[in-house]
Biopython code that builds the backbone (N, CA, C, O; Angstrom):
import numpy as np
from Bio.PDB.StructureBuilder import StructureBuilder

atoms = [
    (1, "MET", "N", (0.840, -1.171, 0.000)),
    (1, "MET", "CA", (0.000, 0.000, 0.000)),
    (1, "MET", "C", (0.882, 1.230, 0.000)),
    (1, "MET", "O", (1.969, 1.227, 0.579)),
    (2, "ALA", "N", (0.421, 2.261, -0.639)),
    (2, "ALA", "CA", (1.158, 3.513, -0.666)),
    (2, "ALA", "C", (0.174, 4.667, -0.751)),
    (2, "ALA", "O", (-0.912, 4.544, -1.318)),
    (3, "ALA", "N", (0.577, 5.783, -0.177)),
    (3, "ALA", "CA", (-0.233, 6.993, -0.211)),
    (3, "ALA", "C", (0.689, 8.198, -0.100)),
    (3, "ALA", "O", (1.752, 8.110, 0.513)),
    (4, "PRO", "N", (0.295, 9.318, -0.685)),
    (4, "PRO", "CA", (1.119, 10.519, -0.543)),
    (4, "PRO", "C", (1.128, 10.971, 0.910)),
    (4, "PRO", "O", (0.126, 10.844, 1.614)),
    (5, "ASN", "N", (2.270, 11.503, 1.359)),
    (5, "ASN", "CA", (2.348, 11.928, 2.753)),
    (5, "ASN", "C", (2.538, 13.427, 2.915)),
    (5, "ASN", "O", (2.532, 13.926, 4.040)),
    (6, "GLY", "N", (2.708, 14.161, 1.811)),
    (6, "GLY", "CA", (2.858, 15.607, 1.896)),
    (6, "GLY", "C", (4.216, 16.057, 2.413)),
    (6, "GLY", "O", (4.401, 17.239, 2.703)),
    (7, "LEU", "N", (5.159, 15.148, 2.532)),
    (7, "LEU", "CA", (6.499, 15.472, 3.006)),
    (7, "LEU", "C", (7.491, 15.348, 1.855)),
    (7, "LEU", "O", (7.146, 14.857, 0.781)),
    (8, "GLU", "N", (8.700, 15.787, 2.081)),
    (8, "GLU", "CA", (9.747, 15.676, 1.068)),
    (8, "GLU", "C", (10.393, 14.291, 1.033)),
    (8, "GLU", "O", (11.101, 13.965, 0.080)),
    (9, "HIS", "N", (10.159, 13.481, 2.053)),
    (9, "HIS", "CA", (10.808, 12.176, 2.130)),
    (9, "HIS", "C", (9.757, 11.069, 2.239)),
    (9, "HIS", "O", (8.614, 11.305, 2.629)),
    (10, "ALA", "N", (10.178, 9.865, 1.887)),
    (10, "ALA", "CA", (9.295, 8.700, 1.973)),
    (10, "ALA", "C", (9.415, 8.071, 3.361)),
    (10, "ALA", "O", (10.435, 8.205, 4.036)),
    (11, "ARG", "N", (8.350, 7.386, 3.767)),
    (11, "ARG", "CA", (8.358, 6.667, 5.041)),
    (11, "ARG", "C", (7.902, 5.229, 4.786)),
    (11, "ARG", "O", (7.175, 4.948, 3.833)),
    (12, "LEU", "N", (8.348, 4.331, 5.661)),
    (12, "LEU", "CA", (8.070, 2.907, 5.495)),
    (12, "LEU", "C", (7.443, 2.334, 6.755)),
    (12, "LEU", "O", (7.884, 2.621, 7.868)),
    (13, "GLY", "N", (6.419, 1.528, 6.569)),
    (13, "GLY", "CA", (5.829, 0.758, 7.655)),
    (13, "GLY", "C", (5.901, -0.716, 7.283)),
    (13, "GLY", "O", (5.666, -1.077, 6.130)),
    (14, "LEU", "N", (6.221, -1.567, 8.245)),
    (14, "LEU", "CA", (6.365, -2.999, 7.976)),
    (14, "LEU", "C", (5.421, -3.799, 8.852)),
    (14, "LEU", "O", (5.259, -3.509, 10.037)),
    (15, "ILE", "N", (4.798, -4.810, 8.258)),
    (15, "ILE", "CA", (3.958, -5.755, 8.987)),
    (15, "ILE", "C", (4.477, -7.145, 8.651)),
    (15, "ILE", "O", (4.301, -7.631, 7.533)),
    (16, "ILE", "N", (5.121, -7.782, 9.630)),
    (16, "ILE", "CA", (5.653, -9.134, 9.457)),
    (16, "ILE", "C", (5.011, -10.001, 10.549)),
    (16, "ILE", "O", (5.501, -10.020, 11.678)),
    (17, "PRO", "N", (3.932, -10.712, 10.236)),
    (17, "PRO", "CA", (3.206, -11.474, 11.262)),
    (17, "PRO", "C", (4.002, -12.654, 11.820)),
    (17, "PRO", "O", (4.791, -13.290, 11.121)),
    (18, "LYS", "N", (3.767, -12.916, 13.088)),
    (18, "LYS", "CA", (4.407, -14.071, 13.737)),
    (18, "LYS", "C", (3.936, -15.385, 13.132)),
    (18, "LYS", "O", (4.681, -16.365, 13.129)),
    (19, "ARG", "N", (2.733, -15.419, 12.630)),
    (19, "ARG", "CA", (2.235, -16.678, 12.063)),
    (19, "ARG", "C", (2.960, -17.030, 10.762)),
    (19, "ARG", "O", (2.959, -18.190, 10.350)),
    (20, "ILE", "N", (3.573, -16.045, 10.116)),
    (20, "ILE", "CA", (4.331, -16.313, 8.897)),
    (20, "ILE", "C", (5.778, -16.668, 9.246)),
    (20, "ILE", "O", (6.317, -17.653, 8.742)),
    (21, "ILE", "N", (6.402, -15.868, 10.106)),
    (21, "ILE", "CA", (7.772, -16.133, 10.551)),
    (21, "ILE", "C", (7.747, -16.113, 12.074)),
    (21, "ILE", "O", (7.774, -15.051, 12.696)),
    (22, "ALA", "N", (7.695, -17.290, 12.657)),
    (22, "ALA", "CA", (7.534, -17.406, 14.110)),
    (22, "ALA", "C", (8.797, -17.017, 14.880)),
    (22, "ALA", "O", (8.709, -16.477, 15.983)),
    (23, "ASP", "N", (9.955, -17.286, 14.312)),
    (23, "ASP", "CA", (11.219, -17.027, 14.987)),
    (23, "ASP", "C", (11.553, -15.536, 14.931)),
    (23, "ASP", "O", (11.644, -14.963, 13.845)),
    (24, "ALA", "N", (11.738, -14.899, 16.102)),
    (24, "ALA", "CA", (11.984, -13.459, 16.167)),
    (24, "ALA", "C", (13.270, -13.056, 15.455)),
    (24, "ALA", "O", (13.333, -11.986, 14.848)),
    (25, "VAL", "N", (14.282, -13.891, 15.523)),
    (25, "VAL", "CA", (15.555, -13.567, 14.869)),
    (25, "VAL", "C", (15.360, -13.471, 13.362)),
    (25, "VAL", "O", (15.839, -12.522, 12.740)),
    (26, "ARG", "N", (14.675, -14.420, 12.773)),
    (26, "ARG", "CA", (14.422, -14.402, 11.324)),
    (26, "ARG", "C", (13.487, -13.254, 10.948)),
    (26, "ARG", "O", (13.675, -12.615, 9.913)),
    (27, "ARG", "N", (12.493, -12.993, 11.775)),
    (27, "ARG", "CA", (11.552, -11.897, 11.523)),
    (27, "ARG", "C", (12.301, -10.550, 11.520)),
    (27, "ARG", "O", (12.055, -9.702, 10.663)),
    (28, "ASN", "N", (13.205, -10.365, 12.477)),
    (28, "ASN", "CA", (13.980, -9.124, 12.532)),
    (28, "ASN", "C", (14.933, -9.010, 11.348)),
    (28, "ASN", "O", (15.171, -7.910, 10.849)),
    (29, "ARG", "N", (15.479, -10.134, 10.895)),
    (29, "ARG", "CA", (16.344, -10.097, 9.707)),
    (29, "ARG", "C", (15.559, -9.647, 8.486)),
    (29, "ARG", "O", (16.046, -8.839, 7.695)),
    (30, "VAL", "N", (14.354, -10.161, 8.329)),
    (30, "VAL", "CA", (13.503, -9.750, 7.214)),
    (30, "VAL", "C", (13.250, -8.241, 7.290)),
    (30, "VAL", "O", (13.314, -7.550, 6.273)),
    (31, "LYS", "N", (12.965, -7.738, 8.476)),
    (31, "LYS", "CA", (12.735, -6.294, 8.631)),
    (31, "LYS", "C", (13.979, -5.502, 8.260)),
    (31, "LYS", "O", (13.880, -4.474, 7.591)),
    (32, "ARG", "N", (15.143, -5.967, 8.684)),
    (32, "ARG", "CA", (16.388, -5.267, 8.340)),
    (32, "ARG", "C", (16.607, -5.256, 6.829)),
    (32, "ARG", "O", (16.999, -4.234, 6.264)),
    (33, "LEU", "N", (16.356, -6.384, 6.177)),
    (33, "LEU", "CA", (16.519, -6.465, 4.727)),
    (33, "LEU", "C", (15.560, -5.517, 4.004)),
    (33, "LEU", "O", (15.952, -4.831, 3.060)),
    (34, "LEU", "N", (14.314, -5.483, 4.448)),
    (34, "LEU", "CA", (13.338, -4.606, 3.811)),
    (34, "LEU", "C", (13.675, -3.136, 4.045)),
    (34, "LEU", "O", (13.537, -2.315, 3.138)),
    (35, "ARG", "N", (14.113, -2.806, 5.245)),
    (35, "ARG", "CA", (14.516, -1.420, 5.512)),
    (35, "ARG", "C", (15.690, -1.001, 4.627)),
    (35, "ARG", "O", (15.730, 0.123, 4.127)),
    (36, "GLU", "N", (16.639, -1.908, 4.441)),
    (36, "GLU", "CA", (17.786, -1.598, 3.593)),
    (36, "GLU", "C", (17.355, -1.429, 2.143)),
    (36, "GLU", "O", (17.816, -0.511, 1.465)),
    (37, "GLY", "N", (16.483, -2.298, 1.662)),
    (37, "GLY", "CA", (15.953, -2.157, 0.308)),
    (37, "GLY", "C", (15.216, -0.837, 0.132)),
    (37, "GLY", "O", (15.328, -0.191, -0.910)),
    (38, "PHE", "N", (14.472, -0.443, 1.139)),
    (38, "PHE", "CA", (13.768, 0.840, 1.111)),
    (38, "PHE", "C", (14.771, 1.994, 1.099)),
    (38, "PHE", "O", (14.613, 2.951, 0.342)),
    (39, "ARG", "N", (15.792, 1.899, 1.931)),
    (39, "ARG", "CA", (16.787, 2.964, 2.028)),
    (39, "ARG", "C", (17.475, 3.202, 0.676)),
    (39, "ARG", "O", (17.750, 4.341, 0.298)),
    (40, "LEU", "N", (17.742, 2.113, -0.037)),
    (40, "LEU", "CA", (18.425, 2.230, -1.319)),
    (40, "LEU", "C", (17.554, 2.883, -2.397)),
    (40, "LEU", "O", (18.089, 3.475, -3.335)),
    (41, "ARG", "N", (16.249, 2.789, -2.285)),
    (41, "ARG", "CA", (15.335, 3.353, -3.291)),
    (41, "ARG", "C", (14.541, 4.542, -2.773)),
    (41, "ARG", "O", (13.667, 5.056, -3.472)),
    (42, "GLN", "N", (14.829, 4.974, -1.585)),
    (42, "GLN", "CA", (14.055, 6.032, -0.939)),
    (42, "GLN", "C", (14.050, 7.323, -1.768)),
    (42, "GLN", "O", (13.043, 8.032, -1.782)),
    (43, "HIS", "N", (15.135, 7.636, -2.445)),
    (43, "HIS", "CA", (15.215, 8.863, -3.236)),
    (43, "HIS", "C", (14.232, 8.862, -4.410)),
    (43, "HIS", "O", (13.845, 9.927, -4.891)),
    (44, "GLU", "N", (13.827, 7.684, -4.869)),
    (44, "GLU", "CA", (12.871, 7.573, -5.972)),
    (44, "GLU", "C", (11.430, 7.711, -5.490)),
    (44, "GLU", "O", (10.520, 7.903, -6.296)),
    (45, "LEU", "N", (11.224, 7.615, -4.198)),
    (45, "LEU", "CA", (9.876, 7.528, -3.642)),
    (45, "LEU", "C", (9.500, 8.732, -2.790)),
    (45, "LEU", "O", (8.636, 8.617, -1.921)),
    (46, "HIS", "N", (10.122, 9.878, -3.016)),
    (46, "HIS", "CA", (9.887, 11.025, -2.150)),
    (46, "HIS", "C", (8.402, 11.365, -2.073)),
    (46, "HIS", "O", (7.687, 11.337, -3.074)),
    (47, "GLY", "N", (7.965, 11.681, -0.880)),
    (47, "GLY", "CA", (6.583, 12.081, -0.674)),
    (47, "GLY", "C", (5.579, 10.956, -0.546)),
    (47, "GLY", "O", (4.378, 11.198, -0.669)),
    (48, "LEU", "N", (6.031, 9.718, -0.301)),
    (48, "LEU", "CA", (5.103, 8.592, -0.174)),
    (48, "LEU", "C", (5.244, 7.907, 1.180)),
    (48, "LEU", "O", (6.337, 7.813, 1.738)),
    (49, "ASP", "N", (4.130, 7.438, 1.686)),
    (49, "ASP", "CA", (4.121, 6.506, 2.812)),
    (49, "ASP", "C", (3.864, 5.127, 2.227)),
    (49, "ASP", "O", (2.889, 4.929, 1.502)),
    (50, "ILE", "N", (4.728, 4.179, 2.537)),
    (50, "ILE", "CA", (4.592, 2.818, 2.012)),
    (50, "ILE", "C", (4.453, 1.862, 3.185)),
    (50, "ILE", "O", (5.236, 1.906, 4.133)),
    (51, "VAL", "N", (3.455, 1.004, 3.112)),
    (51, "VAL", "CA", (3.263, -0.040, 4.120)),
    (51, "VAL", "C", (3.423, -1.384, 3.418)),
    (51, "VAL", "O", (2.711, -1.687, 2.460)),
    (52, "ALA", "N", (4.364, -2.182, 3.906)),
    (52, "ALA", "CA", (4.635, -3.498, 3.329)),
    (52, "ALA", "C", (4.156, -4.558, 4.309)),
    (52, "ALA", "O", (4.561, -4.575, 5.472)),
    (53, "ARG", "N", (3.297, -5.437, 3.829)),
    (53, "ARG", "CA", (2.784, -6.519, 4.657)),
    (53, "ARG", "C", (3.179, -7.851, 4.037)),
    (53, "ARG", "O", (2.863, -8.129, 2.880)),
    (54, "MET", "N", (3.863, -8.658, 4.806)),
    (54, "MET", "CA", (4.303, -9.957, 4.313)),
    (54, "MET", "C", (3.156, -10.954, 4.461)),
    (54, "MET", "O", (2.588, -11.106, 5.542)),
    (55, "LYS", "N", (2.825, -11.627, 3.366)),
    (55, "LYS", "CA", (1.710, -12.567, 3.387)),
    (55, "LYS", "C", (2.151, -14.012, 3.292)),
    (55, "LYS", "O", (1.374, -14.920, 3.589)),
    (56, "ALA", "N", (3.399, -14.238, 2.877)),
    (56, "ALA", "CA", (3.909, -15.597, 2.759)),
    (56, "ALA", "C", (5.416, -15.567, 2.954)),
    (56, "ALA", "O", (6.078, -14.582, 2.628)),
    (57, "GLU", "N", (5.943, -16.645, 3.482)),
    (57, "GLU", "CA", (7.388, -16.740, 3.662)),
    (57, "GLU", "C", (8.039, -16.989, 2.308)),
    (57, "GLU", "O", (7.505, -17.722, 1.475)),
    (58, "MET", "N", (9.207, -16.368, 2.097)),
    (58, "MET", "CA", (9.947, -16.557, 0.855)),
    (58, "MET", "C", (11.429, -16.389, 1.126)),
    (58, "MET", "O", (11.823, -15.933, 2.200)),
    (59, "THR", "N", (12.243, -16.754, 0.161)),
    (59, "THR", "CA", (13.689, -16.617, 0.327)),
    (59, "THR", "C", (14.057, -15.139, 0.338)),
    (59, "THR", "O", (13.287, -14.292, -0.115)),
    (60, "GLU", "N", (15.251, -14.838, 0.865)),
    (60, "GLU", "CA", (15.691, -13.451, 0.954)),
    (60, "GLU", "C", (15.799, -12.809, -0.424)),
    (60, "GLU", "O", (15.425, -11.650, -0.599)),
    (61, "THR", "N", (16.297, -13.539, -1.384)),
    (61, "THR", "CA", (16.447, -13.014, -2.737)),
    (61, "THR", "C", (15.094, -12.675, -3.341)),
    (61, "THR", "O", (14.916, -11.598, -3.910)),
    (62, "ASP", "N", (14.142, -13.590, -3.219)),
    (62, "ASP", "CA", (12.795, -13.346, -3.736)),
    (62, "ASP", "C", (12.126, -12.199, -3.002)),
    (62, "ASP", "O", (11.421, -11.390, -3.607)),
    (63, "LEU", "N", (12.346, -12.132, -1.707)),
    (63, "LEU", "CA", (11.749, -11.076, -0.895)),
    (63, "LEU", "C", (12.214, -9.700, -1.371)),
    (63, "LEU", "O", (11.395, -8.804, -1.574)),
    (64, "LEU", "N", (13.516, -9.532, -1.548)),
    (64, "LEU", "CA", (14.052, -8.237, -1.977)),
    (64, "LEU", "C", (13.602, -7.876, -3.382)),
    (64, "LEU", "O", (13.288, -6.717, -3.653)),
    (65, "ALA", "N", (13.568, -8.852, -4.277)),
    (65, "ALA", "CA", (13.125, -8.586, -5.650)),
    (65, "ALA", "C", (11.650, -8.189, -5.671)),
    (65, "ALA", "O", (11.271, -7.231, -6.344)),
    (66, "THR", "N", (10.837, -8.914, -4.946)),
    (66, "THR", "CA", (9.403, -8.619, -4.885)),
    (66, "THR", "C", (9.149, -7.263, -4.262)),
    (66, "THR", "O", (8.342, -6.480, -4.763)),
    (67, "PHE", "N", (9.839, -6.986, -3.168)),
    (67, "PHE", "CA", (9.664, -5.721, -2.464)),
    (67, "PHE", "C", (10.090, -4.546, -3.341)),
    (67, "PHE", "O", (9.400, -3.529, -3.396)),
    (68, "GLY", "N", (11.210, -4.682, -4.017)),
    (68, "GLY", "CA", (11.692, -3.606, -4.883)),
    (68, "GLY", "C", (10.723, -3.285, -6.005)),
    (68, "GLY", "O", (10.421, -2.120, -6.259)),
    (69, "SER", "N", (10.242, -4.312, -6.670)),
    (69, "SER", "CA", (9.305, -4.075, -7.769)),
    (69, "SER", "C", (7.963, -3.563, -7.251)),
    (69, "SER", "O", (7.320, -2.744, -7.910)),
    (70, "ALA", "N", (7.535, -4.031, -6.088)),
    (70, "ALA", "CA", (6.272, -3.567, -5.513)),
    (70, "ALA", "C", (6.355, -2.093, -5.129)),
    (70, "ALA", "O", (5.387, -1.353, -5.308)),
    (71, "MET", "N", (7.501, -1.658, -4.604)),
    (71, "MET", "CA", (7.656, -0.238, -4.254)),
    (71, "MET", "C", (7.514, 0.635, -5.489)),
    (71, "MET", "O", (6.835, 1.662, -5.451)),
    (72, "LEU", "N", (8.146, 0.237, -6.576)),
    (72, "LEU", "CA", (8.064, 1.039, -7.792)),
    (72, "LEU", "C", (6.662, 1.024, -8.388)),
    (72, "LEU", "O", (6.204, 2.039, -8.913)),
    (73, "ARG", "N", (5.973, -0.122, -8.314)),
    (73, "ARG", "CA", (4.581, -0.183, -8.796)),
    (73, "ARG", "C", (3.692, 0.730, -7.970)),
    (73, "ARG", "O", (2.860, 1.455, -8.516)),
    (74, "CYS", "N", (3.867, 0.695, -6.649)),
    (74, "CYS", "CA", (3.077, 1.566, -5.766)),
    (74, "CYS", "C", (3.320, 3.026, -6.113)),
    (74, "CYS", "O", (2.381, 3.820, -6.180)),
    (75, "GLU", "N", (4.572, 3.374, -6.332)),
    (75, "GLU", "CA", (4.929, 4.753, -6.643)),
    (75, "GLU", "C", (4.259, 5.200, -7.928)),
    (75, "GLU", "O", (3.700, 6.296, -7.982)),
    (76, "SER", "N", (4.305, 4.373, -8.966)),
    (76, "SER", "CA", (3.709, 4.769, -10.238)),
    (76, "SER", "C", (2.186, 4.846, -10.131)),
    (76, "SER", "O", (1.577, 5.727, -10.738)),
    (77, "CYS", "N", (1.562, 3.947, -9.378)),
    (77, "CYS", "CA", (0.104, 3.989, -9.197)),
    (77, "CYS", "C", (-0.327, 5.252, -8.464)),
    (77, "CYS", "O", (-1.306, 5.893, -8.848)),
    (78, "VAL", "N", (0.395, 5.607, -7.420)),
    (78, "VAL", "CA", (0.051, 6.799, -6.649)),
    (78, "VAL", "C", (0.228, 8.043, -7.515)),
    (78, "VAL", "O", (-0.634, 8.921, -7.515)),
    (79, "ARG", "N", (1.325, 8.127, -8.246)),
    (79, "ARG", "CA", (1.563, 9.293, -9.108)),
    (79, "ARG", "C", (0.468, 9.413, -10.173)),
    (79, "ARG", "O", (-0.002, 10.514, -10.459)),
    (80, "LYS", "N", (0.064, 8.280, -10.760)),
    (80, "LYS", "CA", (-0.997, 8.292, -11.766)),
    (80, "LYS", "C", (-2.315, 8.762, -11.146)),
    (80, "LYS", "O", (-3.035, 9.563, -11.741)),
    (81, "ARG", "N", (-2.624, 8.262, -9.951)),
    (81, "ARG", "CA", (-3.851, 8.657, -9.259)),
    (81, "ARG", "C", (-3.854, 10.158, -8.970)),
    (81, "ARG", "O", (-4.886, 10.814, -9.113)),
    (82, "LEU", "N", (-2.706, 10.704, -8.565)),
    (82, "LEU", "CA", (-2.614, 12.135, -8.281)),
    (82, "LEU", "C", (-2.766, 12.956, -9.544)),
    (82, "LEU", "O", (-3.424, 13.997, -9.529)),
    (83, "ARG", "N", (-2.165, 12.504, -10.647)),
    (83, "ARG", "CA", (-2.324, 13.236, -11.923)),
    (83, "ARG", "C", (-3.784, 13.239, -12.361)),
    (83, "ARG", "O", (-4.294, 14.262, -12.816)),
    (84, "ASN", "N", (-4.459, 12.093, -12.225)),
    (84, "ASN", "CA", (-5.858, 12.009, -12.621)),
    (84, "ASN", "C", (-6.737, 12.899, -11.750)),
    (84, "ASN", "O", (-7.668, 13.535, -12.245)),
    (85, "ALA", "N", (-6.443, 12.944, -10.461)),
    (85, "ALA", "CA", (-7.222, 13.787, -9.548)),
    (85, "ALA", "C", (-7.030, 15.263, -9.872)),
    (85, "ALA", "O", (-7.970, 16.053, -9.784)),
    (86, "ALA", "N", (-5.803, 15.631, -10.248)),
    (86, "ALA", "CA", (-5.520, 17.033, -10.571)),
    (86, "ALA", "C", (-6.142, 17.414, -11.911)),
    (86, "ALA", "O", (-6.527, 18.567, -12.106)),
    (87, "ALA", "N", (-6.244, 16.477, -12.821)),
    (87, "ALA", "CA", (-6.786, 16.761, -14.162)),
    (87, "ALA", "C", (-8.307, 16.755, -14.199)),
    (87, "ALA", "O", (-8.903, 17.394, -15.066)),
    (88, "SER", "N", (-8.940, 16.049, -13.278)),
    (88, "SER", "CA", (-10.405, 15.963, -13.312)),
    (88, "SER", "C", (-11.027, 17.276, -12.816)),
    (88, "SER", "O", (-10.525, 17.896, -11.878)),
    (89, "PRO", "N", (-12.129, 17.689, -13.462)),
    (89, "PRO", "CA", (-12.779, 18.939, -13.039)),
    (89, "PRO", "C", (-13.437, 18.785, -11.678)),
    (89, "PRO", "O", (-13.944, 17.715, -11.341)),
    (90, "ALA", "N", (-13.424, 19.839, -10.915)),
    (90, "ALA", "CA", (-13.979, 19.793, -9.554)),
    (90, "ALA", "C", (-15.444, 20.071, -9.539)),
    (90, "ALA", "O", (-16.061, 20.070, -8.473)),
]
sb = StructureBuilder()
sb.init_structure("model")
sb.init_model(0)
sb.init_chain("A")
sb.init_seg("    ")
for serial, (resi, resn, name, xyz) in enumerate(atoms, 1):
    if name == "N":
        sb.init_residue(resn, " ", resi, " ")
    sb.init_atom(name, np.array(xyz, "f"), 0.0, 1.0, " ", f" {name:<3s}", serial, name[0])
structure = sb.get_structure()
């Protein structure tokens, strides 16, 4: 999920349920990996709040690839929605 936040920088929220990754050490590693992936692309996502919710366990490589592409998809969807809202008559 993503939404504009009205700020100059992007923010990230993470939801990693215990029922998906029961072990706290592995759950925290996933959070660290996602935060790092976000940090590397944060400059492309200025002005967005992004919430990432993990729905299934996956390998670290798949997780980072999925997360990266999902962030960019969210960004393009939000930008398109904002352009459409600005173009539509009030």
